[in-house]
C-alpha atoms as an extended CHARMM CRD file, in Angstrom:
* protein
*
       279  EXT
         1         1  MET       CA             -0.1550000000        0.1710000000        0.2090000000  PROA      1               0.0000000000
         2         2  SER       CA              2.8660000000        2.2540000000        0.9220000000  PROA      2               0.0000000000
         3         3  LEU       CA              4.0400000000        1.8020000000       -2.6530000000  PROA      3               0.0000000000
         4         4  TYR       CA              0.8530000000        2.4660000000       -4.1740000000  PROA      4               0.0000000000
         5         5  GLY       CA              0.7140000000        5.4720000000       -2.3970000000  PROA      5               0.0000000000
         6         6  SER       CA              4.3630000000        6.7580000000       -3.2820000000  PROA      6               0.0000000000
         7         7  ARG       CA              3.5890000000        6.3170000000       -6.9320000000  PROA      7               0.0000000000
         8         8  HSD       CA              0.1840000000        7.9320000000       -6.8750000000  PROA      8               0.0000000000
         9         9  ARG       CA              1.7740000000       11.1140000000       -4.9740000000  PROA      9               0.0000000000
        10        10  ASN       CA              4.3560000000       11.0510000000       -7.7040000000  PROA      10              0.0000000000
        11        11  ASN       CA              1.8910000000       10.9740000000      -10.6250000000  PROA      11              0.0000000000
        12        12  ILE       CA             -0.2520000000       13.7150000000       -8.8400000000  PROA      12              0.0000000000
        13        13  LEU       CA              2.9900000000       15.9210000000       -8.6330000000  PROA      13              0.0000000000
        14        14  ALA       CA              4.4560000000       15.0560000000      -12.2850000000  PROA      14              0.0000000000
        15        15  THR       CA              0.8090000000       16.1240000000      -13.6210000000  PROA      15              0.0000000000
        16        16  MET       CA              0.6280000000       19.1940000000      -11.7810000000  PROA      16              0.0000000000
        17        17  LEU       CA              4.2280000000       20.1670000000      -13.3380000000  PROA      17              0.0000000000
        18        18  CYS       CA              3.0320000000       19.3960000000      -16.6830000000  PROA      18              0.0000000000
        19        19  TRP       CA              0.0500000000       21.3520000000      -16.3020000000  PROA      19              0.0000000000
        20        20  THR       CA              1.9990000000       24.4310000000      -14.7750000000  PROA      20              0.0000000000
        21        21  ALA       CA              4.4200000000       24.0790000000      -17.5170000000  PROA      21              0.0000000000
        22        22  ALA       CA              1.7640000000       24.1880000000      -19.9140000000  PROA      22              0.0000000000
        23        23  ILE       CA             -0.5570000000       26.8690000000      -18.4500000000  PROA      23              0.0000000000
        24        24  PHE       CA              2.9730000000       28.7560000000      -18.2370000000  PROA      24              0.0000000000
        25        25  GLY       CA              3.9000000000       28.7030000000      -21.7490000000  PROA      25              0.0000000000
        26        26  LEU       CA              0.1560000000       29.3590000000      -23.1560000000  PROA      26              0.0000000000
        27        27  SER       CA             -0.0650000000       32.3840000000      -20.9320000000  PROA      27              0.0000000000
        28        28  TRP       CA              2.4370000000       33.9640000000      -22.9240000000  PROA      28              0.0000000000
        29        29  LEU       CA              1.4550000000       32.6610000000      -25.8300000000  PROA      29              0.0000000000
        30        30  VAL       CA             -2.0750000000       34.6010000000      -25.2380000000  PROA      30              0.0000000000
        31        31  MET       CA             -0.5380000000       37.6520000000      -23.8300000000  PROA      31              0.0000000000
        32        32  ILE       CA              1.5540000000       38.0290000000      -26.9130000000  PROA      32              0.0000000000
        33        33  LEU       CA             -1.4010000000       37.2130000000      -29.7210000000  PROA      33              0.0000000000
        34        34  GLY       CA             -3.4720000000       39.6310000000      -27.2790000000  PROA      34              0.0000000000
        35        35  ALA       CA             -1.0950000000       42.5410000000      -27.4920000000  PROA      35              0.0000000000
        36        36  LEU       CA             -0.7660000000       41.8450000000      -31.5600000000  PROA      36              0.0000000000
        37        37  VAL       CA             -4.3870000000       41.8630000000      -31.7410000000  PROA      37              0.0000000000
        38        38  TYR       CA             -4.7240000000       44.9270000000      -29.6380000000  PROA      38              0.0000000000
        39        39  GLU       CA             -2.3990000000       47.0630000000      -31.6720000000  PROA      39              0.0000000000
        40        40  GLY       CA             -2.5120000000       45.4980000000      -34.9290000000  PROA      40              0.0000000000
        41        41  ALA       CA             -6.2430000000       45.7870000000      -34.8230000000  PROA      41              0.0000000000
        42        42  LYS       CA             -6.2060000000       49.8460000000      -34.4540000000  PROA      42              0.0000000000
        43        43  GLY       CA             -4.8560000000       50.1070000000      -38.2600000000  PROA      43              0.0000000000
        44        44  LEU       CA             -6.8830000000       47.7880000000      -40.1520000000  PROA      44              0.0000000000
        45        45  SER       CA             -8.7800000000       49.8230000000      -42.6690000000  PROA      45              0.0000000000
        46        46  PRO       CA             -9.1490000000       49.5520000000      -46.3140000000  PROA      46              0.0000000000
        47        47  VAL       CA             -6.0280000000       51.7710000000      -46.6340000000  PROA      47              0.0000000000
        48        48  VAL       CA             -3.8160000000       49.2110000000      -45.5960000000  PROA      48              0.0000000000
        49        49  PHE       CA             -4.9120000000       47.2490000000      -48.8600000000  PROA      49              0.0000000000
        50        50  THR       CA             -4.8530000000       50.2300000000      -51.4470000000  PROA      50              0.0000000000
        51        51  GLN       CA             -2.2850000000       52.6210000000      -50.4630000000  PROA      51              0.0000000000
        52        52  MET       CA              1.7990000000       52.0810000000      -50.5530000000  PROA      52              0.0000000000
        53        53  THR       CA              3.8760000000       52.5740000000      -47.8930000000  PROA      53              0.0000000000
        54        54  PRO       CA              4.1740000000       56.1110000000      -46.9220000000  PROA      54              0.0000000000
        55        55  PRO       CA              6.9370000000       58.4100000000      -46.2650000000  PROA      55              0.0000000000
        56        56  PRO       CA              7.0590000000       59.7810000000      -42.2470000000  PROA      56              0.0000000000
        57        57  GLY       CA              3.8860000000       61.7770000000      -41.3440000000  PROA      57              0.0000000000
        58        58  SER       CA              1.9730000000       60.7430000000      -44.3440000000  PROA      58              0.0000000000
        59        59  ALA       CA             -1.1040000000       58.6150000000      -44.5260000000  PROA      59              0.0000000000
        60        60  GLY       CA             -0.5050000000       55.1210000000      -46.4140000000  PROA      60              0.0000000000
        61        61  GLY       CA             -1.1570000000       51.5210000000      -46.2300000000  PROA      61              0.0000000000
        62        62  LEU       CA              1.2430000000       48.2770000000      -47.0220000000  PROA      62              0.0000000000
        63        63  LEU       CA             -0.3020000000       47.2500000000      -50.7750000000  PROA      63              0.0000000000
        64        64  ASN       CA              3.2050000000       47.2540000000      -52.1370000000  PROA      64              0.0000000000
        65        65  ALA       CA              4.5280000000       45.1870000000      -49.4970000000  PROA      65              0.0000000000
        66        66  ILE       CA              1.6000000000       42.4300000000      -49.5540000000  PROA      66              0.0000000000
        67        67  ALA       CA              1.7680000000       42.4540000000      -53.3900000000  PROA      67              0.0000000000
        68        68  GLY       CA              5.6900000000       41.8550000000      -53.0370000000  PROA      68              0.0000000000
        69        69  SER       CA              5.5110000000       39.2500000000      -50.2480000000  PROA      69              0.0000000000
        70        70  LEU       CA              2.7930000000       37.2710000000      -52.3490000000  PROA      70              0.0000000000
        71        71  ILE       CA              4.8120000000       37.3310000000      -55.5980000000  PROA      71              0.0000000000
        72        72  MET       CA              8.3100000000       36.2790000000      -53.9520000000  PROA      72              0.0000000000
        73        73  SER       CA              6.2360000000       33.6420000000      -51.7020000000  PROA      73              0.0000000000
        74        74  VAL       CA              4.0190000000       32.0710000000      -54.8740000000  PROA      74              0.0000000000
        75        75  ILE       CA              7.4040000000       32.0340000000      -57.0470000000  PROA      75              0.0000000000
        76        76  GLY       CA              9.7430000000       30.1580000000      -53.8510000000  PROA      76              0.0000000000
        77        77  VAL       CA              6.8890000000       27.6340000000      -53.4390000000  PROA      77              0.0000000000
        78        78  ALA       CA              6.5360000000       26.9670000000      -57.1510000000  PROA      78              0.0000000000
        79        79  VAL       CA             10.2270000000       26.7180000000      -57.6860000000  PROA      79              0.0000000000
        80        80  GLY       CA             11.1530000000       24.9380000000      -54.2950000000  PROA      80              0.0000000000
        81        81  ALA       CA              7.8320000000       22.5080000000      -53.7460000000  PROA      81              0.0000000000
        82        82  PRO       CA              8.1830000000       20.5170000000      -56.8130000000  PROA      82              0.0000000000
        83        83  LEU       CA             11.9510000000       20.1390000000      -56.2450000000  PROA      83              0.0000000000
        84        84  GLY       CA             11.3130000000       19.0470000000      -52.5690000000  PROA      84              0.0000000000
        85        85  MET       CA              8.7120000000       16.6920000000      -53.9050000000  PROA      85              0.0000000000
        86        86  LEU       CA             10.5160000000       14.9360000000      -56.3040000000  PROA      86              0.0000000000
        87        87  ALA       CA             13.7770000000       14.6080000000      -53.9070000000  PROA      87              0.0000000000
        88        88  GLY       CA             11.4390000000       13.2430000000      -51.3690000000  PROA      88              0.0000000000
        89        89  THR       CA              9.7370000000       10.7060000000      -53.8280000000  PROA      89              0.0000000000
        90        90  TYR       CA             13.5590000000        9.1990000000      -54.8190000000  PROA      90              0.0000000000
        91        91  MET       CA             14.3710000000        8.8820000000      -51.3060000000  PROA      91              0.0000000000
        92        92  ALA       CA             10.9210000000        6.6890000000      -50.3510000000  PROA      92              0.0000000000
        93        93  GLU       CA             10.2470000000        4.9360000000      -53.8050000000  PROA      93              0.0000000000
        94        94  TYR       CA             13.7340000000        4.8080000000      -55.8010000000  PROA      94              0.0000000000
        95        95  GLY       CA             16.5070000000        5.3430000000      -52.9870000000  PROA      95              0.0000000000
        96        96  ARG       CA             14.9550000000        3.6310000000      -49.8510000000  PROA      96              0.0000000000
        97        97  TYR       CA             17.8730000000        1.6560000000      -48.7010000000  PROA      97              0.0000000000
        98        98  SER       CA             20.4490000000        3.4960000000      -50.7950000000  PROA      98              0.0000000000
        99        99  LYS       CA             23.5550000000        5.3170000000      -49.1050000000  PROA      99              0.0000000000
       100       100  LEU       CA             22.7380000000        8.3450000000      -50.9920000000  PROA      100             0.0000000000
       101       101  THR       CA             19.3890000000        8.6120000000      -49.4340000000  PROA      101             0.0000000000
       102       102  VAL       CA             21.5110000000        8.4160000000      -46.0200000000  PROA      102             0.0000000000
       103       103  VAL       CA             23.5720000000       11.4410000000      -47.1200000000  PROA      103             0.0000000000
       104       104  ILE       CA             20.6590000000       13.5090000000      -48.5140000000  PROA      104             0.0000000000
       105       105  ARG       CA             18.5130000000       13.3080000000      -45.4060000000  PROA      105             0.0000000000
       106       106  PHE       CA             21.1510000000       14.4190000000      -43.3050000000  PROA      106             0.0000000000
       107       107  ILE       CA             21.7950000000       17.2340000000      -45.3730000000  PROA      107             0.0000000000
       108       108  ASN       CA             18.0240000000       17.9310000000      -45.4560000000  PROA      108             0.0000000000
       109       109  ASP       CA             18.0360000000       18.1570000000      -41.4590000000  PROA      109             0.0000000000
       110       110  ILE       CA             21.0680000000       20.4200000000      -41.5930000000  PROA      110             0.0000000000
       111       111  LEU       CA             18.8550000000       22.8050000000      -44.0240000000  PROA      111             0.0000000000
       112       112  LEU       CA             15.6470000000       22.4950000000      -41.6110000000  PROA      112             0.0000000000
       113       113  SER       CA             17.5380000000       23.3420000000      -38.5770000000  PROA      113             0.0000000000
       114       114  ALA       CA             19.8150000000       26.2050000000      -40.3990000000  PROA      114             0.0000000000
       115       115  PRO       CA             18.9400000000       29.6040000000      -39.4670000000  PROA      115             0.0000000000
       116       116  SER       CA             17.5180000000       31.3260000000      -42.4530000000  PROA      116             0.0000000000
       117       117  ILE       CA             19.7730000000       34.4060000000      -42.3410000000  PROA      117             0.0000000000
       118       118  VAL       CA             22.5180000000       31.8830000000      -43.4390000000  PROA      118             0.0000000000
       119       119  ILE       CA             20.4360000000       31.1600000000      -46.6310000000  PROA      119             0.0000000000
       120       120  GLY       CA             20.2380000000       34.8210000000      -47.2300000000  PROA      120             0.0000000000
       121       121  LEU       CA             23.9640000000       35.5060000000      -46.9740000000  PROA      121             0.0000000000
       122       122  PHE       CA             24.4960000000       32.5260000000      -49.4130000000  PROA      122             0.0000000000
       123       123  VAL       CA             21.9280000000       33.6650000000      -52.1420000000  PROA      123             0.0000000000
       124       124  TYR       CA             23.5740000000       37.2480000000      -51.4230000000  PROA      124             0.0000000000
       125       125  GLU       CA             27.0930000000       35.8890000000      -52.2420000000  PROA      125             0.0000000000
       126       126  LEU       CA             25.4740000000       33.7870000000      -55.0030000000  PROA      126             0.0000000000
       127       127  LEU       CA             23.4420000000       36.1260000000      -56.9010000000  PROA      127             0.0000000000
       128       128  VAL       CA             23.2900000000       39.5260000000      -55.3000000000  PROA      128             0.0000000000
       129       129  ALA       CA             26.8790000000       40.1770000000      -55.2010000000  PROA      129             0.0000000000
       130       130  ARG       CA             27.2470000000       38.8350000000      -59.0330000000  PROA      130             0.0000000000
       131       131  MET       CA             24.5560000000       40.7610000000      -60.6060000000  PROA      131             0.0000000000
       132       132  ARG       CA             25.6000000000       43.8570000000      -57.9980000000  PROA      132             0.0000000000
       133       133  HSD       CA             21.8300000000       44.8270000000      -57.0970000000  PROA      133             0.0000000000
       134       134  PHE       CA             19.0240000000       43.7490000000      -54.9820000000  PROA      134             0.0000000000
       135       135  SER       CA             16.2680000000       42.0370000000      -56.6510000000  PROA      135             0.0000000000
       136       136  ALA       CA             12.6030000000       40.0930000000      -56.2440000000  PROA      136             0.0000000000
       137       137  ILE       CA             14.3200000000       37.1060000000      -57.9670000000  PROA      137             0.0000000000
       138       138  SER       CA             17.0920000000       36.7390000000      -55.4150000000  PROA      138             0.0000000000
       139       139  GLY       CA             14.5260000000       36.9680000000      -52.7710000000  PROA      139             0.0000000000
       140       140  SER       CA             12.4610000000       34.2200000000      -54.3910000000  PROA      140             0.0000000000
       141       141  VAL       CA             15.6610000000       31.8260000000      -54.6610000000  PROA      141             0.0000000000
       142       142  ALA       CA             16.0780000000       32.1230000000      -50.9750000000  PROA      142             0.0000000000
       143       143  LEU       CA             12.5200000000       31.4410000000      -50.2260000000  PROA      143             0.0000000000
       144       144  ALA       CA             12.7980000000       28.5120000000      -52.3320000000  PROA      144             0.0000000000
       145       145  ILE       CA             15.6320000000       27.2590000000      -50.5840000000  PROA      145             0.0000000000
       146       146  LEU       CA             13.8860000000       27.1920000000      -47.4250000000  PROA      146             0.0000000000
       147       147  VAL       CA             11.1170000000       25.6670000000      -48.9400000000  PROA      147             0.0000000000
       148       148  ILE       CA             12.6510000000       22.5390000000      -50.3630000000  PROA      148             0.0000000000
       149       149  PRO       CA             13.7720000000       20.8820000000      -47.2760000000  PROA      149             0.0000000000
       150       150  VAL       CA             10.1570000000       21.2140000000      -45.7100000000  PROA      150             0.0000000000
       151       151  VAL       CA              8.4470000000       19.7600000000      -48.4790000000  PROA      151             0.0000000000
       152       152  LEU       CA             11.1630000000       17.1180000000      -48.8710000000  PROA      152             0.0000000000
       153       153  ARG       CA             10.7680000000       15.6760000000      -45.3440000000  PROA      153             0.0000000000
       154       154  THR       CA              7.2250000000       15.8220000000      -45.4990000000  PROA      154             0.0000000000
       155       155  THR       CA              6.8880000000       13.9640000000      -48.9180000000  PROA      155             0.0000000000
       156       156  GLU       CA              9.2460000000       11.4460000000      -47.9580000000  PROA      156             0.0000000000
       157       157  ASP       CA              7.2890000000       10.9990000000      -44.2760000000  PROA      157             0.0000000000
       158       158  MET       CA              4.1530000000       10.3260000000      -46.0990000000  PROA      158             0.0000000000
       159       159  LEU       CA              5.2330000000        8.3720000000      -48.8170000000  PROA      159             0.0000000000
       160       160  LEU       CA              6.4190000000        5.9390000000      -46.4670000000  PROA      160             0.0000000000
       161       161  LEU       CA              3.3520000000        5.4260000000      -44.7400000000  PROA      161             0.0000000000
       162       162  VAL       CA              1.6390000000        4.3700000000      -47.7640000000  PROA      162             0.0000000000
       163       163  PRO       CA              1.3410000000        0.0540000000      -47.3180000000  PROA      163             0.0000000000
       164       164  GLY       CA              3.7200000000       -1.3110000000      -49.6510000000  PROA      164             0.0000000000
       165       165  SER       CA              0.5620000000       -3.8630000000      -50.4350000000  PROA      165             0.0000000000
       166       166  LEU       CA             -0.9910000000       -0.9590000000      -52.5700000000  PROA      166             0.0000000000
       167       167  ARG       CA              2.0360000000       -0.5540000000      -54.3880000000  PROA      167             0.0000000000
       168       168  GLU       CA              2.3970000000       -4.3830000000      -55.0440000000  PROA      168             0.0000000000
       169       169  ALA       CA             -1.4620000000       -4.8740000000      -56.0340000000  PROA      169             0.0000000000
       170       170  ALA       CA             -1.0070000000       -1.9010000000      -58.7310000000  PROA      170             0.0000000000
       171       171  THR       CA              2.5790000000       -3.6700000000      -59.8450000000  PROA      171             0.0000000000
       172       172  ALA       CA              0.8980000000       -7.0790000000      -60.2070000000  PROA      172             0.0000000000
       173       173  LEU       CA             -1.2850000000       -5.4870000000      -62.6260000000  PROA      173             0.0000000000
       174       174  GLY       CA              1.4280000000       -4.7220000000      -64.7740000000  PROA      174             0.0000000000
       175       175  LEU       CA              1.3470000000       -1.1790000000      -64.1650000000  PROA      175             0.0000000000
       176       176  PRO       CA              4.6710000000        0.5980000000      -64.5890000000  PROA      176             0.0000000000
       177       177  ARG       CA              6.6890000000        2.2010000000      -61.3770000000  PROA      177             0.0000000000
       178       178  SER       CA              6.1370000000        5.8050000000      -62.6420000000  PROA      178             0.0000000000
       179       179  TYR       CA              2.2650000000        5.2440000000      -62.7860000000  PROA      179             0.0000000000
       180       180  VAL       CA              2.1210000000        3.4150000000      -59.3550000000  PROA      180             0.0000000000
       181       181  ILE       CA              3.8040000000        6.2740000000      -57.9180000000  PROA      181             0.0000000000
       182       182  GLN       CA              1.5980000000        8.5670000000      -59.4950000000  PROA      182             0.0000000000
       183       183  ARG       CA             -1.6330000000        6.9060000000      -59.4870000000  PROA      183             0.0000000000
       184       184  VAL       CA             -1.5200000000        5.0870000000      -56.1200000000  PROA      184             0.0000000000
       185       185  ALA       CA              1.0210000000        6.6070000000      -53.8750000000  PROA      185             0.0000000000
       186       186  TYR       CA              0.5360000000       10.1780000000      -54.3630000000  PROA      186             0.0000000000
       187       187  ARG       CA             -3.0050000000        9.7190000000      -54.0160000000  PROA      187             0.0000000000
       188       188  ALA       CA             -2.7620000000        7.6450000000      -51.2890000000  PROA      188             0.0000000000
       189       189  ALA       CA             -0.8420000000       10.3100000000      -49.4800000000  PROA      189             0.0000000000
       190       190  LYS       CA             -2.2650000000       13.4580000000      -50.9780000000  PROA      190             0.0000000000
       191       191  SER       CA             -3.4490000000       15.1220000000      -48.1400000000  PROA      191             0.0000000000
       192       192  GLY       CA              0.1240000000       14.7240000000      -46.5260000000  PROA      192             0.0000000000
       193       193  LEU       CA              1.9940000000       16.2280000000      -49.4320000000  PROA      193             0.0000000000
       194       194  VAL       CA             -0.7620000000       19.1950000000      -49.5360000000  PROA      194             0.0000000000
       195       195  THR       CA             -0.1950000000       19.5310000000      -45.7030000000  PROA      195             0.0000000000
       196       196  GLY       CA              3.6420000000       19.7910000000      -46.4890000000  PROA      196             0.0000000000
       197       197  VAL       CA              3.4000000000       22.2710000000      -48.9370000000  PROA      197             0.0000000000
       198       198  LEU       CA              1.0710000000       24.7800000000      -46.5500000000  PROA      198             0.0000000000
       199       199  LEU       CA              3.8290000000       24.3940000000      -43.8490000000  PROA      199             0.0000000000
       200       200  ALA       CA              6.5490000000       25.4940000000      -46.3720000000  PROA      200             0.0000000000
       201       201  VAL       CA              4.2380000000       28.3750000000      -47.1850000000  PROA      201             0.0000000000
       202       202  ALA       CA              3.6290000000       29.2840000000      -43.5380000000  PROA      202             0.0000000000
       203       203  ARG       CA              7.7220000000       29.2420000000      -42.9990000000  PROA      203             0.0000000000
       204       204  VAL       CA              8.6970000000       31.4660000000      -45.7540000000  PROA      204             0.0000000000
       205       205  SER       CA              5.6830000000       34.1410000000      -45.0390000000  PROA      205             0.0000000000
       206       206  GLY       CA              7.3270000000       35.3970000000      -42.2000000000  PROA      206             0.0000000000
       207       207  GLU       CA             10.7200000000       35.1330000000      -43.1130000000  PROA      207             0.0000000000
       208       208  THR       CA             12.8110000000       38.7030000000      -42.6790000000  PROA      208             0.0000000000
       209       209  ALA       CA             16.8040000000       38.0610000000      -42.5950000000  PROA      209             0.0000000000
       210       210  PRO       CA             16.6950000000       36.2560000000      -46.0940000000  PROA      210             0.0000000000
       211       211  LEU       CA             14.6330000000       39.0830000000      -47.7400000000  PROA      211             0.0000000000
       212       212  LEU       CA             16.9360000000       41.5070000000      -46.1660000000  PROA      212             0.0000000000
       213       213  PHE       CA             19.8790000000       40.7840000000      -47.8610000000  PROA      213             0.0000000000
       214       214  THR       CA             18.2070000000       39.7030000000      -51.1650000000  PROA      214             0.0000000000
       215       215  SER       CA             15.2340000000       41.5730000000      -52.4290000000  PROA      215             0.0000000000
       216       216  LEU       CA             16.0880000000       44.6170000000      -50.0420000000  PROA      216             0.0000000000
       217       217  ASN       CA             12.6440000000       46.8260000000      -49.7680000000  PROA      217             0.0000000000
       218       218  ASN       CA             10.7550000000       49.2220000000      -52.3950000000  PROA      218             0.0000000000
       219       219  GLN       CA              9.0490000000       52.0940000000      -51.2020000000  PROA      219             0.0000000000
       220       220  PHE       CA              6.9590000000       52.1940000000      -54.2460000000  PROA      220             0.0000000000
       221       221  TRP       CA              4.7880000000       49.6800000000      -56.5510000000  PROA      221             0.0000000000
       222       222  SER       CA              7.2910000000       47.4860000000      -58.5970000000  PROA      222             0.0000000000
       223       223  LEU       CA              6.4590000000       44.5820000000      -60.1440000000  PROA      223             0.0000000000
       224       224  ASP       CA             10.1060000000       44.1690000000      -62.1230000000  PROA      224             0.0000000000
       225       225  LEU       CA             11.7240000000       40.8590000000      -60.5520000000  PROA      225             0.0000000000
       226       226  ASN       CA             14.9850000000       42.3920000000      -61.6460000000  PROA      226             0.0000000000
       227       227  ALA       CA             14.4670000000       45.2360000000      -59.2170000000  PROA      227             0.0000000000
       228       228  PRO       CA             14.3780000000       45.6300000000      -55.2170000000  PROA      228             0.0000000000
       229       229  MET       CA             11.2650000000       44.9050000000      -54.0070000000  PROA      229             0.0000000000
       230       230  ALA       CA              8.9780000000       45.3570000000      -50.6820000000  PROA      230             0.0000000000
       231       231  SER       CA              7.7630000000       42.7370000000      -48.3410000000  PROA      231             0.0000000000
       232       232  LEU       CA              5.5510000000       42.5010000000      -45.6110000000  PROA      232             0.0000000000
       233       233  PRO       CA              8.5090000000       40.9870000000      -43.0040000000  PROA      233             0.0000000000
       234       234  VAL       CA             11.2340000000       43.6690000000      -44.3580000000  PROA      234             0.0000000000
       235       235  VAL       CA              8.5080000000       46.6940000000      -43.8570000000  PROA      235             0.0000000000
       236       236  ILE       CA              7.5520000000       45.4800000000      -40.2650000000  PROA      236             0.0000000000
       237       237  PHE       CA             11.1710000000       45.2610000000      -39.1970000000  PROA      237             0.0000000000
       238       238  GLN       CA             12.1170000000       48.8020000000      -40.6040000000  PROA      238             0.0000000000
       239       239  PHE       CA              8.7440000000       50.3770000000      -39.6780000000  PROA      239             0.0000000000
       240       240  ALA       CA              8.9960000000       49.2250000000      -36.0930000000  PROA      240             0.0000000000
       241       241  LEU       CA             12.4020000000       50.1180000000      -35.5380000000  PROA      241             0.0000000000
       242       242  SER       CA             11.4090000000       53.6780000000      -36.8350000000  PROA      242             0.0000000000
       243       243  PRO       CA             10.7200000000       56.5680000000      -34.3140000000  PROA      243             0.0000000000
       244       244  TYR       CA              7.3910000000       57.4670000000      -36.0110000000  PROA      244             0.0000000000
       245       245  LYS       CA              4.0990000000       56.6370000000      -34.8080000000  PROA      245             0.0000000000
       246       246  ASP       CA              2.3390000000       56.2460000000      -38.2470000000  PROA      246             0.0000000000
       247       247  TRP       CA              4.8970000000       53.6660000000      -39.0440000000  PROA      247             0.0000000000
       248       248  GLN       CA              5.0150000000       51.6050000000      -36.0350000000  PROA      248             0.0000000000
       249       249  GLN       CA              1.4020000000       51.5430000000      -36.4620000000  PROA      249             0.0000000000
       250       250  LEU       CA              1.4340000000       49.6990000000      -39.4480000000  PROA      250             0.0000000000
       251       251  ALA       CA              4.4330000000       47.2610000000      -38.6710000000  PROA      251             0.0000000000
       252       252  TRP       CA              1.9060000000       46.6170000000      -35.9010000000  PROA      252             0.0000000000
       253       253  THR       CA             -0.8580000000       45.9410000000      -38.6480000000  PROA      253             0.0000000000
       254       254  GLY       CA              1.4950000000       44.0250000000      -40.7910000000  PROA      254             0.0000000000
       255       255  ALA       CA              2.5730000000       41.6500000000      -38.1920000000  PROA      255             0.0000000000
       256       256  LEU       CA             -0.9950000000       40.8840000000      -37.5590000000  PROA      256             0.0000000000
       257       257  LEU       CA             -1.7470000000       40.1080000000      -40.9900000000  PROA      257             0.0000000000
       258       258  VAL       CA              1.2150000000       37.9370000000      -41.0460000000  PROA      258             0.0000000000
       259       259  THR       CA              0.2020000000       36.0200000000      -37.7480000000  PROA      259             0.0000000000
       260       260  VAL       CA             -3.3210000000       35.5730000000      -39.2320000000  PROA      260             0.0000000000
       261       261  THR       CA             -2.0590000000       34.4110000000      -42.8150000000  PROA      261             0.0000000000
       262       262  VAL       CA              0.6720000000       31.7030000000      -40.9150000000  PROA      262             0.0000000000
       263       263  LEU       CA             -1.8880000000       30.4660000000      -38.4160000000  PROA      263             0.0000000000
       264       264  VAL       CA             -4.5740000000       29.8890000000      -41.0740000000  PROA      264             0.0000000000
       265       265  LEU       CA             -2.2210000000       27.7870000000      -43.2020000000  PROA      265             0.0000000000
       266       266  SER       CA             -1.1670000000       26.1490000000      -39.9070000000  PROA      266             0.0000000000
       267       267  ILE       CA             -4.6630000000       25.0780000000      -39.1340000000  PROA      267             0.0000000000
       268       268  ALA       CA             -5.5430000000       24.2490000000      -42.7050000000  PROA      268             0.0000000000
       269       269  ALA       CA             -2.2540000000       21.6840000000      -42.5490000000  PROA      269             0.0000000000
       270       270  ARG       CA             -3.5250000000       20.5010000000      -39.4790000000  PROA      270             0.0000000000
       271       271  ALA       CA             -6.9900000000       19.3810000000      -40.6400000000  PROA      271             0.0000000000
       272       272  LEU       CA             -5.7730000000       18.0450000000      -43.7420000000  PROA      272             0.0000000000
       273       273  SER       CA             -3.3170000000       15.8720000000      -41.6510000000  PROA      273             0.0000000000
       274       274  ARG       CA             -6.0980000000       14.5380000000      -39.7840000000  PROA      274             0.0000000000
       275       275  GLN       CA             -7.9310000000       13.7010000000      -42.6670000000  PROA      275             0.0000000000
       276       276  ARG       CA             -8.1350000000        9.3690000000      -43.4140000000  PROA      276             0.0000000000
       277       277  THR       CA             -5.7940000000        8.1270000000      -45.9700000000  PROA      277             0.0000000000
       278       278  PRO       CA             -8.1250000000        7.4320000000      -48.9670000000  PROA      278             0.0000000000
       279       279  LYS       CA             -8.4940000000        3.8140000000      -49.8620000000  PROA      279             0.0000000000
């Protein structure tokens, strides 16, 4: 009985410590989100989505920054997602037991944990220094490099979860391997693959450091990919450090927009990951 009582007390103590740690962490998250919503909502208006970033003391919005972020994120995902998916497909379907797969997985894990500023410096040296100017192309390349490891890891994991019996059944019907992957493996892991892309989009949506070294910023409307282009993370960084109240308010509003976008994408990815694998 004494042994049971001791274990029971230890269990209660461990449970209380776990709840305390969870509440402590969530309380800070709630306070941060509360402050962000309170301060950011003050500046929400149609002007934010219809006017350019203003000079100090003037009214303005974030239209050019929103458009720039969308352009570079779309290009980055359009380039990085297929590369990551193809590499993940090779690792899961063709080179599952290959030594090359072990090397690729190790390098991919390094890229996943590498600070994004390192990627920005790499692209700066690779493109910006050689082109002798900042550009949206360089920013898109930096974002694409950040997308690849997320999509690669998710693609490999999702394809490995597809039962081998599905592949064997399709192969027994005489289907070529490429057709089996496209029509069987991809369809069975469709929700997981989409989840990986959404997670990659959520990651690059708020990246500031790579864009500071690649696309820099542009206070005016520009769709020229070979010129500096504004983006929400960089505008938030610059406006938040400024002494001007109107710029600081726009920084709060931009941070709210980025946070809401990331939360929506994360919730969508989580909802897709809970879906049952289609039979």
